[in-house]
C-alpha positions as CSV (number, residue, x, y, z in Angstrom):
1,M,4.3,-23.6,23.9
2,K,5.8,-20.7,25.9
3,N,9.0,-20.8,23.7
4,I,7.2,-20.8,20.4
5,R,6.8,-17.6,18.4
6,N,4.7,-17.6,15.2
7,F,5.0,-14.5,12.9
8,C,4.8,-13.3,9.4
9,I,6.2,-10.4,7.4
10,I,3.9,-7.6,6.0
11,A,5.5,-5.5,3.3
12,H,4.7,-3.9,-0.1
13,I,6.2,-5.3,-3.2
14,D,10.0,-4.6,-3.4
15,H,10.3,-3.3,0.2
16,G,12.8,-6.1,1.1
17,K,10.6,-8.8,2.6
18,S,12.4,-11.8,0.9
19,T,15.8,-10.3,1.6
20,L,15.0,-9.8,5.3
21,A,13.8,-13.4,5.4
22,D,17.2,-14.4,4.0
23,R,19.1,-12.6,6.7
24,L,16.9,-14.2,9.4
25,L,17.7,-17.6,8.0
26,E,21.4,-16.8,8.0
27,L,21.4,-15.4,11.6
28,T,19.6,-18.5,13.0
29,K,21.8,-20.8,10.9
30,T,18.7,-22.4,9.5
31,V,20.3,-22.6,6.1
32,S,24.0,-23.3,5.8
33,K,26.2,-20.8,3.9
34,R,26.8,-23.4,1.2
35,E,23.0,-23.7,0.5
36,M,22.3,-20.0,0.9
37,T,21.1,-18.1,-2.2
38,N,19.3,-14.8,-2.6
39,Q,15.5,-15.0,-1.9
40,V,15.7,-18.6,-0.5
41,L,11.9,-18.6,0.2
42,D,11.1,-17.5,-3.4
43,S,11.5,-20.9,-5.1
44,M,10.1,-19.9,-8.6
45,D,12.3,-18.2,-11.2
46,L,9.3,-15.9,-11.8
47,E,9.4,-14.7,-8.2
48,R,13.1,-14.0,-8.3
49,E,12.8,-12.1,-11.6
50,R,9.8,-9.9,-10.6
51,G,10.9,-9.4,-7.0
52,I,7.5,-10.6,-5.7
53,T,6.3,-13.5,-3.6
54,I,3.7,-15.6,-5.4
55,K,3.6,-18.8,-3.4
56,L,3.9,-18.4,0.4
57,Q,6.6,-20.4,2.2
58,P,6.8,-21.3,5.9
59,V,10.1,-22.0,7.7
60,R,11.0,-23.0,11.3
61,M,14.0,-21.3,12.9
62,S,15.7,-21.8,16.3
63,Y,17.3,-18.9,18.2
64,T,18.8,-18.7,21.7
65,L,18.2,-15.6,23.8
66,N,19.4,-15.2,27.4
67,A,20.4,-18.9,27.5
68,E,16.9,-20.0,26.5
69,R,16.1,-21.7,23.1
70,Y,13.1,-20.4,21.1
71,T,11.3,-21.9,18.1
72,L,10.4,-19.1,15.6
73,N,7.9,-20.0,12.8
74,L,8.0,-17.6,9.9
75,I,5.3,-17.6,7.2
76,D,6.5,-15.6,4.1
77,T,3.2,-14.3,2.7
78,P,2.3,-13.0,-0.8
79,G,2.2,-9.2,-0.9
80,H,-0.2,-8.5,-3.9
81,V,-3.8,-7.6,-3.5
82,D,-4.9,-10.5,-5.8
83,F,-3.9,-12.9,-3.0
84,S,-5.5,-11.0,-0.1
85,Y,-7.5,-14.1,1.1
86,E,-4.4,-16.2,1.3
87,V,-2.7,-13.3,3.2
88,S,-5.7,-13.2,5.6
89,R,-5.3,-16.9,6.4
90,S,-1.6,-16.5,6.9
91,L,-2.3,-13.8,9.4
92,A,-4.8,-16.0,11.2
93,A,-2.0,-18.6,11.6
94,V,0.3,-16.3,13.6
95,E,0.4,-14.1,16.7
96,G,2.8,-11.4,15.4
97,A,3.9,-9.6,12.3
98,L,6.9,-7.6,11.2
99,L,5.6,-4.5,9.4
100,V,8.5,-3.8,7.0
101,V,8.5,-0.3,5.3
102,D,11.1,1.0,2.8
103,A,13.0,3.9,4.3
104,A,13.0,5.7,0.9
105,Q,9.4,5.0,-0.2
106,G,7.4,5.0,3.1
107,I,4.0,3.4,3.6
108,Q,2.2,2.0,0.5
109,A,-1.5,1.2,0.0
110,Q,-1.1,-2.6,0.3
111,T,1.0,-2.3,3.4
112,L,-1.7,-0.1,5.0
113,A,-4.5,-2.6,4.1
114,V,-2.7,-5.7,5.3
115,A,-1.4,-4.1,8.5
116,S,-5.0,-2.9,9.3
117,L,-6.2,-6.4,8.7
118,A,-3.5,-7.7,11.1
119,Q,-4.5,-5.2,13.7
120,E,-8.2,-6.3,13.4
121,Q,-7.1,-9.9,14.0
122,G,-5.3,-8.9,17.1
123,L,-1.7,-9.4,15.9
124,K,1.2,-7.7,17.6
125,L,2.8,-5.5,15.0
126,I,6.6,-4.8,15.1
127,P,7.6,-1.8,13.0
128,V,10.8,-2.3,10.9
129,I,12.2,0.5,8.7
130,N,14.3,-1.3,6.0
131,K,16.9,-0.1,3.5
132,I,18.5,2.5,5.8
133,D,21.7,2.1,3.7
134,L,20.1,3.8,0.6
135,P,21.2,7.4,-0.1
136,A,17.5,8.4,-0.4
137,A,16.5,6.9,2.9
138,D,14.6,9.2,5.3
139,R,14.2,7.2,8.4
140,E,12.7,10.0,10.5
141,K,10.0,10.8,8.0
142,V,9.0,7.2,7.6
143,A,9.0,6.7,11.4
144,G,6.6,9.7,11.6
145,E,4.3,8.1,9.1
146,L,4.2,4.8,11.0
147,I,3.6,6.6,14.4
148,A,0.8,8.8,12.9
149,T,-0.9,5.9,11.1
150,F,-0.6,3.0,13.5
151,G,0.1,4.7,16.9
152,F,3.5,3.2,17.4
153,K,5.9,4.8,19.9
154,K,9.2,6.2,18.6
155,E,11.3,3.8,20.7
156,E,9.5,0.8,19.1
157,M,11.1,1.5,15.7
158,L,13.7,-0.9,14.4
159,Y,16.0,0.6,11.7
160,V,17.7,-2.1,9.6
161,S,19.3,-2.9,6.3
162,A,18.3,-6.4,5.2
163,K,20.8,-6.2,2.3
164,T,23.9,-5.5,4.5
165,G,22.5,-7.3,7.7
166,E,22.8,-4.1,9.8
167,N,20.8,-4.3,13.0
168,V,18.8,-7.4,11.8
169,E,19.6,-9.3,15.0
170,S,17.5,-6.8,17.0
171,I,14.4,-8.1,15.0
172,L,14.9,-11.6,16.4
173,E,15.0,-10.2,19.9
174,A,11.9,-8.1,19.3
175,I,10.0,-11.1,17.9
176,I,10.8,-13.1,21.1
177,E,10.1,-10.2,23.5
178,K,7.0,-8.7,21.9
179,T,5.1,-11.5,20.1
180,P,2.9,-13.4,22.5
181,P,3.3,-17.2,22.6
182,P,0.5,-19.3,21.1
183,Q,-2.6,-20.1,23.1
184,G,-4.7,-23.3,22.9
185,K,-5.8,-26.5,24.6
186,I,-2.9,-29.0,24.4
187,D,-5.2,-31.8,25.6
188,G,-8.3,-30.8,23.6
189,P,-9.5,-32.3,20.3
190,L,-7.3,-31.5,17.2
191,R,-8.1,-28.2,15.4
192,A,-5.6,-27.2,12.6
193,L,-5.9,-24.4,10.1
194,I,-4.9,-25.0,6.5
195,F,-3.1,-21.8,5.3
196,D,-1.8,-23.3,2.1
197,A,-1.6,-26.5,0.1
198,N,0.2,-27.9,-2.9
199,Y,0.1,-31.1,-5.0
200,D,2.9,-33.6,-5.4
201,S,2.4,-36.1,-8.2
202,Y,4.1,-38.8,-6.1
203,R,2.7,-38.0,-2.6
204,G,-0.6,-36.4,-3.2
205,V,-1.9,-33.2,-1.6
206,I,0.3,-31.6,1.0
207,T,-1.4,-29.2,3.4
208,Y,0.4,-26.5,5.3
209,I,-1.1,-26.2,8.8
210,R,-1.1,-24.3,12.1
211,I,-2.3,-26.4,15.0
212,F,-4.6,-24.4,17.4
213,D,-5.7,-27.2,19.7
214,G,-4.7,-30.8,20.4
215,S,-2.0,-32.7,18.6
216,L,-1.4,-34.8,15.5
217,K,0.6,-38.0,15.0
218,N,1.6,-39.9,11.9
219,K,-1.0,-42.3,10.5
220,D,-3.9,-40.4,12.3
221,I,-7.2,-40.4,10.4
222,I,-8.2,-36.8,9.8
223,T,-11.1,-35.0,8.1
224,M,-11.3,-31.7,6.2
225,M,-14.3,-30.1,7.8
226,A,-15.6,-27.8,5.0
227,A,-15.0,-30.4,2.3
228,D,-16.2,-33.3,4.7
229,K,-13.4,-35.4,3.3
230,K,-11.7,-38.1,5.3
231,T,-8.0,-39.0,4.7
232,E,-4.9,-40.3,6.4
233,A,-1.9,-38.3,7.7
234,L,0.7,-40.3,5.8
235,E,3.5,-38.1,7.0
236,I,3.7,-35.0,9.2
237,G,6.6,-32.6,9.7
238,H,7.9,-29.0,9.7
239,F,9.8,-26.8,7.3
240,T,13.5,-26.0,7.5
241,P,12.6,-24.6,4.8
242,K,12.8,-28.1,3.3
243,M,10.2,-30.6,4.6
244,Q,11.6,-32.5,7.6
245,R,9.6,-35.4,8.9
246,T,8.6,-35.6,12.6
247,E,6.6,-38.0,14.7
248,A,4.1,-35.5,16.0
249,L,2.9,-31.9,15.9
250,S,1.3,-30.3,18.8
251,C,-0.7,-27.1,19.8
252,G,1.0,-23.9,18.6
253,E,3.2,-25.5,16.0
254,I,3.3,-24.9,12.2
255,G,4.0,-27.8,9.8
256,Y,2.7,-30.0,7.0
257,I,0.6,-33.1,6.4
258,V,1.1,-35.4,3.4
259,T,-2.4,-36.7,2.7
260,S,-3.6,-39.4,0.3
261,L,-5.9,-36.9,-1.5
262,K,-5.5,-36.4,-5.2
263,D,-7.6,-33.3,-5.6
264,I,-6.2,-30.0,-4.2
265,S,-9.7,-28.4,-4.1
266,L,-10.6,-30.8,-1.2
267,A,-7.9,-29.1,1.0
268,S,-9.1,-25.5,0.7
269,V,-7.2,-22.6,2.3
270,G,-9.0,-21.6,5.5
271,D,-10.5,-25.1,6.1
272,T,-10.2,-26.8,9.5
273,I,-8.6,-30.2,10.0
274,A,-10.0,-32.4,12.8
275,L,-9.5,-36.0,13.8
276,E,-12.2,-38.2,12.1
277,K,-13.2,-39.6,15.5
278,D,-13.8,-36.1,17.0
279,K,-15.3,-34.3,14.0
280,M,-18.9,-34.2,15.3
281,S,-17.8,-32.5,18.5
282,T,-15.1,-30.2,16.9
283,K,-16.0,-26.6,16.1
284,A,-14.5,-25.3,12.9
285,L,-12.1,-22.3,13.0
286,L,-13.6,-19.0,11.8
287,G,-12.9,-17.2,8.6
288,Y,-13.2,-19.9,5.9
289,Q,-14.4,-18.7,2.5
290,K,-14.7,-20.4,-0.8
291,V,-12.3,-18.6,-3.2
292,K,-14.0,-17.4,-6.3
293,P,-12.3,-16.1,-9.5
294,T,-13.0,-12.5,-10.3
295,V,-11.3,-11.9,-13.7
296,F,-12.0,-14.1,-16.8
297,A,-10.3,-14.5,-20.1
298,G,-10.1,-16.9,-23.0
299,V,-6.7,-18.7,-23.3
300,Y,-5.9,-20.1,-26.8
301,P,-2.7,-21.6,-28.3
302,A,-1.3,-19.5,-31.1
303,D,-0.8,-22.8,-33.0
304,S,-4.0,-24.8,-33.0
305,N,-1.9,-28.0,-32.9
306,D,-0.7,-27.1,-29.4
307,Y,-4.2,-27.5,-27.8
308,G,-3.2,-30.8,-26.1
309,K,-0.1,-29.1,-24.6
310,L,-2.2,-26.2,-23.3
311,R,-4.8,-28.6,-21.8
312,D,-2.0,-30.6,-20.0
313,G,-0.3,-27.4,-18.9
314,I,-3.4,-25.8,-17.4
315,S,-4.4,-29.2,-15.7
316,K,-0.9,-29.3,-14.1
317,L,-1.1,-25.7,-12.8
318,K,-4.6,-26.4,-11.4
319,M,-3.2,-29.2,-9.3
320,N,-1.2,-26.6,-7.3
321,D,-3.6,-23.7,-7.6
322,S,-7.2,-24.4,-6.5
323,S,-8.2,-20.7,-7.2
324,L,-7.6,-21.2,-11.0
325,S,-10.7,-22.4,-12.9
326,F,-11.1,-23.4,-16.6
327,V,-13.6,-24.8,-19.0
328,P,-13.1,-25.7,-22.7
329,E,-14.2,-23.0,-25.1
330,K,-14.3,-22.8,-28.9
331,S,-13.9,-19.7,-31.0
332,P,-14.5,-19.5,-34.8
333,A,-11.5,-17.1,-35.0
334,L,-9.1,-18.8,-32.6
335,G,-10.1,-22.4,-32.5
336,L,-10.1,-24.6,-29.4
337,G,-9.0,-23.1,-26.1
338,F,-10.2,-22.5,-22.5
339,R,-12.2,-20.0,-20.6
340,C,-10.2,-19.4,-17.4
341,G,-11.0,-17.7,-14.1
342,F,-8.3,-15.8,-12.1
343,L,-8.1,-13.9,-8.8
344,G,-7.0,-10.8,-10.6
345,M,-4.8,-9.3,-13.3
346,L,-1.5,-10.3,-11.7
347,H,-2.8,-13.9,-11.2
348,L,-3.7,-13.9,-15.0
349,D,-0.3,-12.6,-15.9
350,I,1.5,-15.2,-13.7
351,V,-0.5,-18.1,-15.1
352,K,0.0,-17.0,-18.7
353,E,3.8,-16.7,-18.2
354,R,4.1,-20.0,-16.4
355,L,2.2,-21.8,-19.1
356,E,4.4,-20.2,-21.8
357,R,7.6,-21.2,-19.9
358,E,6.7,-24.5,-18.4
359,S,4.8,-25.9,-21.4
360,S,6.8,-24.2,-24.2
361,L,3.6,-22.5,-25.6
362,E,2.8,-19.3,-27.4
363,L,-0.6,-18.1,-26.2
364,V,-3.3,-15.7,-27.3
365,V,-5.3,-14.3,-24.3
366,T,-8.6,-12.5,-25.1
367,S,-9.5,-9.2,-23.5
368,P,-10.2,-9.9,-19.7
369,T,-13.7,-9.5,-18.4
370,V,-15.5,-9.9,-15.1
371,G,-18.5,-12.1,-14.1
372,Y,-21.9,-10.5,-14.8
373,E,-25.3,-11.4,-13.4
374,I,-28.0,-11.0,-16.0
375,V,-31.7,-10.8,-15.2
376,K,-33.8,-11.7,-18.2
377,T,-37.3,-10.3,-19.0
378,N,-38.8,-13.7,-18.0
379,K,-37.3,-13.2,-14.5
380,E,-34.6,-15.9,-15.1
381,T,-31.1,-15.0,-13.7
382,I,-28.0,-16.2,-15.4
383,F,-24.3,-15.7,-14.6
384,T,-21.6,-15.4,-17.3
385,S,-18.2,-13.9,-17.9
386,N,-18.3,-14.4,-21.6
387,P,-19.9,-11.6,-23.7
388,A,-20.6,-14.2,-26.4
389,E,-23.0,-15.9,-24.0
390,F,-25.1,-12.8,-23.4
391,P,-28.7,-13.1,-24.5
392,D,-30.3,-10.8,-27.1
393,P,-30.6,-7.2,-25.8
394,S,-34.4,-7.4,-26.1
395,A,-34.4,-10.3,-23.6
396,I,-32.3,-8.5,-20.9
397,A,-34.1,-6.7,-18.1
398,E,-31.0,-5.8,-16.0
399,I,-27.2,-6.4,-16.0
400,R,-25.4,-6.5,-12.7
401,E,-21.6,-6.2,-12.3
402,P,-19.1,-6.5,-9.4
403,W,-17.8,-3.4,-7.6
404,V,-14.8,-2.8,-5.4
405,T,-13.8,-0.2,-2.9
406,T,-10.3,1.2,-3.6
407,E,-7.7,2.9,-1.4
408,I,-5.1,4.8,-3.3
409,L,-2.0,6.2,-1.5
410,L,-0.2,9.0,-3.3
411,P,1.5,12.4,-2.9
412,K,-0.8,15.3,-2.1
413,T,0.3,17.1,-5.3
414,Q,-1.2,14.3,-7.5
415,V,-4.7,14.2,-5.8
416,G,-6.4,16.3,-8.4
417,N,-5.1,14.4,-11.4
418,V,-6.0,11.0,-9.9
419,M,-9.5,12.1,-8.9
420,E,-10.2,13.4,-12.4
421,M,-9.0,10.0,-13.8
422,L,-11.3,8.1,-11.4
423,G,-14.2,10.2,-12.5
424,R,-13.6,9.0,-16.1
425,Y,-13.6,5.4,-14.8
426,R,-17.1,5.7,-13.3
427,G,-15.7,6.1,-9.8
428,I,-17.8,7.1,-6.8
429,Y,-16.0,9.4,-4.4
430,K,-16.0,8.3,-0.7
431,D,-13.2,10.1,1.2
432,V,-9.8,11.8,1.1
433,S,-7.6,11.8,4.2
434,Y,-4.0,13.0,4.7
435,L,-1.4,10.8,6.5
436,D,1.1,13.7,6.8
437,E,2.0,16.9,5.0
438,T,2.9,15.1,1.8
439,K,0.8,11.9,1.5
440,A,-2.9,11.5,0.9
441,L,-5.2,8.5,0.9
442,I,-8.1,8.5,-1.5
443,K,-11.1,6.2,-1.2
444,Y,-13.3,5.5,-4.2
445,E,-15.8,2.8,-5.3
446,L,-15.3,1.5,-8.8
447,P,-16.7,-1.2,-11.1
448,L,-14.2,-4.1,-11.2
449,A,-14.6,-4.2,-15.0
450,V,-12.7,-0.9,-15.5
451,M,-9.7,-2.2,-13.4
452,V,-9.0,-5.1,-15.8
453,K,-8.1,-3.0,-18.8
454,D,-5.8,0.0,-18.7
455,F,-6.5,1.2,-15.2
456,Y,-3.1,0.5,-13.6
457,D,-1.2,2.0,-16.5
458,D,-3.4,5.2,-16.4
459,L,-3.0,5.4,-12.6
460,K,0.8,5.2,-12.8
461,S,0.8,7.7,-15.7
462,V,-1.3,10.4,-14.1
463,S,0.4,10.1,-10.7
464,S,3.9,10.0,-12.3
465,G,4.4,6.5,-10.9
466,Y,3.9,7.4,-7.2
467,A,0.4,6.0,-6.5
468,S,-0.1,2.6,-4.9
469,L,-3.4,0.8,-4.9
470,N,-5.4,-1.7,-2.8
471,Y,-8.9,-2.8,-3.3
472,E,-11.6,-5.0,-1.7
473,H,-14.7,-6.5,-3.2
474,L,-18.0,-4.9,-2.3
475,G,-20.6,-7.0,-4.1
476,I,-22.7,-6.6,-7.3
477,R,-24.7,-3.6,-8.4
478,S,-27.0,-2.9,-11.3
479,G,-25.2,-1.1,-14.2
480,N,-26.2,0.8,-17.4
481,L,-24.3,-1.8,-19.5
482,V,-24.6,-3.0,-23.1
483,K,-22.9,-5.6,-25.2
484,I,-21.0,-4.4,-28.3
485,D,-20.8,-6.9,-31.1
486,I,-18.1,-6.7,-33.8
487,L,-19.1,-7.9,-37.3
488,L,-16.6,-8.6,-40.0
489,A,-18.2,-8.9,-43.5
490,N,-21.6,-9.2,-41.7
491,E,-20.4,-12.1,-39.6
492,R,-20.3,-11.7,-35.8
493,V,-16.9,-12.5,-34.2
494,D,-17.8,-13.5,-30.6
495,T,-14.2,-13.3,-29.4
496,L,-14.2,-9.5,-30.1
497,S,-17.5,-8.8,-28.2
498,R,-17.3,-6.7,-25.1
499,I,-19.4,-5.3,-22.3
500,V,-19.2,-1.5,-21.8
501,D,-21.1,1.4,-20.1
502,K,-23.9,2.6,-22.4
503,N,-22.6,6.2,-22.3
504,E,-19.2,5.0,-23.6
505,A,-20.6,2.6,-26.3
506,Q,-20.3,5.0,-29.3
507,K,-16.7,6.0,-28.4
508,E,-15.6,2.4,-27.7
509,G,-17.2,1.0,-30.9
510,S,-15.6,3.7,-33.1
511,A,-12.2,3.0,-31.5
512,I,-12.4,-0.8,-32.0
513,V,-13.4,-0.6,-35.7
514,K,-10.7,2.0,-36.5
515,K,-8.0,-0.2,-34.8
516,L,-9.3,-3.3,-36.6
517,K,-9.1,-1.5,-39.9
518,E,-5.4,-1.0,-39.3
519,L,-4.8,-4.6,-38.0
520,I,-6.7,-6.9,-40.3
521,P,-4.9,-7.7,-43.5
522,R,-6.6,-6.9,-46.8
523,Q,-8.4,-9.7,-48.7
524,M,-9.3,-10.2,-52.3
525,F,-12.7,-8.7,-51.5
526,E,-14.0,-5.6,-49.6
527,I,-14.5,-6.1,-45.8
528,A,-17.0,-4.2,-43.8
529,I,-16.1,-3.8,-40.1
530,Q,-19.0,-2.8,-37.9
531,A,-19.6,-2.3,-34.2
532,A,-23.3,-2.9,-33.2
533,I,-25.6,-3.1,-30.2
534,G,-28.2,-5.7,-31.3
535,S,-29.3,-4.5,-34.8
536,K,-28.2,-0.9,-34.3
537,V,-24.8,-0.2,-36.0
538,L,-22.7,2.3,-34.0
539,A,-19.7,2.6,-36.2
540,R,-18.3,1.3,-39.5
541,E,-15.0,1.1,-41.4
542,T,-14.3,-0.6,-44.7
543,I,-11.1,-2.3,-45.8
544,S,-10.8,-2.0,-49.6
545,A,-10.2,-5.1,-51.7
546,M,-6.7,-6.0,-52.9
547,K,-6.3,-5.1,-56.6
548,K,-5.1,-7.6,-59.1
549,D,-4.3,-6.4,-62.7
550,V,-6.2,-9.0,-64.7
551,T,-5.7,-7.0,-68.0
552,G,-1.9,-6.6,-67.7
553,Y,-1.0,-9.3,-70.2
554,L,-3.3,-7.8,-72.9
555,Y,-1.7,-5.9,-75.7
556,G,-3.7,-4.1,-78.4
557,G,-7.0,-5.5,-79.6
558,D,-10.6,-4.4,-79.0
559,R,-11.6,-2.5,-75.8
560,T,-14.4,-5.1,-75.2
561,R,-11.8,-7.8,-74.3
562,K,-10.6,-5.7,-71.4
563,D,-14.1,-4.8,-70.2
564,K,-15.1,-8.5,-70.3
565,L,-12.2,-9.5,-68.0
566,L,-12.9,-6.6,-65.6
567,K,-16.6,-7.7,-65.4
568,K,-15.6,-11.3,-64.7
569,Q,-13.3,-10.1,-61.9
570,K,-16.0,-7.9,-60.4
571,E,-18.5,-10.9,-60.4
572,G,-15.8,-13.1,-58.8
573,K,-15.1,-10.6,-56.0
574,K,-18.9,-10.3,-55.4
575,K,-19.1,-14.1,-55.1
576,M,-16.1,-14.2,-52.8
577,K,-17.6,-11.5,-50.6
578,A,-20.8,-13.5,-50.3
579,L,-19.1,-16.8,-49.6
580,G,-15.7,-15.9,-48.3
581,K,-14.7,-15.8,-44.6
582,V,-12.4,-13.1,-43.2
583,H,-9.2,-14.7,-41.8
584,V,-8.3,-12.9,-38.6
585,P,-4.7,-13.8,-37.5
586,P,-4.1,-14.4,-33.8
587,S,-1.7,-11.4,-33.7
588,V,-4.7,-9.1,-34.2
589,F,-6.2,-10.1,-30.8
590,L,-2.9,-9.4,-29.1
591,D,-2.5,-6.0,-30.8
592,L,-6.1,-5.1,-30.1
593,M,-5.5,-5.5,-26.4
594,K,-2.5,-3.1,-26.4
595,K,-3.5,0.4,-25.6
């Protein structure tokens, strides 16, 4: 174990994490020049296009220093706040972390949050200032930020360019010299942490593991302790980054297990794997949580004939993403679809784009909401994320909503603008601190519901694009909330219902009906658009009926002939208004969600 080093890379989006991983793979000759591509560990097209890591990827490298051979296990972790639990489990699987910061941009909010989490878990942080080849690079300023924030020494700083490869070799030496080797009981009972898993339609669930105690051999009977599920280790091995079979994995090593399981939810991230024969005497590793979705939205095919394709596409994604949840849902306006739960807005965006690409679908996604806890007047408590399922206002005693604590890193000059914006979003001020003479860190508490709409766009707008955000869940709190119903021709359209702060209800209701008046095509009869809370109408707009000239073919004759036709048309329109349904095209829902 003394020659094993387990580490991960902590970096904000677009700070060069994947490029640095590429250079490390090249230097250690893990990947041949023939197989080398940009962003080797980012296997999805979506990851390459957006410059983000969605699915983490481990890899084993070998490196010789002072005539001694070392095994270096890198876990390339997701960088976005939506995947913070997965990041925490990746951190738990290693002893060290490269803290990579862009020499032009400096520390960002997510870097700060993940690095603080790494310090809490006792990881050895190695500061790396990347992109020193950029004209805008200010290595001394960024080094000062790292020293002031994390207490590093000036001589600890590593200045590199992952793009050109400049000084990258010094990182490998620092990993070996500074990262402590893994600790554990080689002869003890098996304890392995699951830090990721995926599903292979031919081989079943494949778990990515770090062994903390004991060892594991092929064909061993193992159990997932949280799920209490027994299975066989059909194949074990490590990553190069391709899967390479081996006969055994021992204490301190990182690898994979091919199981006979067919349900990925049985191999949850953070769970402990033990040998079946020792499970009663084995103590589970700390930190396991059941991942719960926080953002919900209805997902419908634009063409109702594609419902089967959508069902198959979501089911396929679910096999590799246990955090995605879905249940069938029916909307009078949109037809058959699914109510899906996501970890956050980026997760929603990724799932939508993958469904559209991989299943060749055009989708309509309803306005995202969060999960609400409703206490009824009869003391019954219900949980729902769908405004259509809210009981009558007279039956509601209290509505509770999730809150988050946010950290926003931004230039000092933008503090006033951002604080004014946070006030509009029902934010509660907690603290402002200054990292140096130019950067400030604002801490606020906010309802999660306000962050699933236009929050990110507004934040970037008021901060001129300089603010970066991180948030953590606080729990649920009682809110002064109401449900706004939208009625078209006196018929409630559940898909358009939304939950808002009572003080904002009038403004929100007026804005929706005005926009709907512009979006809904005219019919042969007059359409009333109303926003209401229960029986109280907040706002109304009217779409006038299309006019048809029923008297155009007449020429000459008595006036009564024209009056008779006009009266008949009026009665027809009245009848259509009473019986007719307003057709709402799917494009209306897409346009309504645009700011």
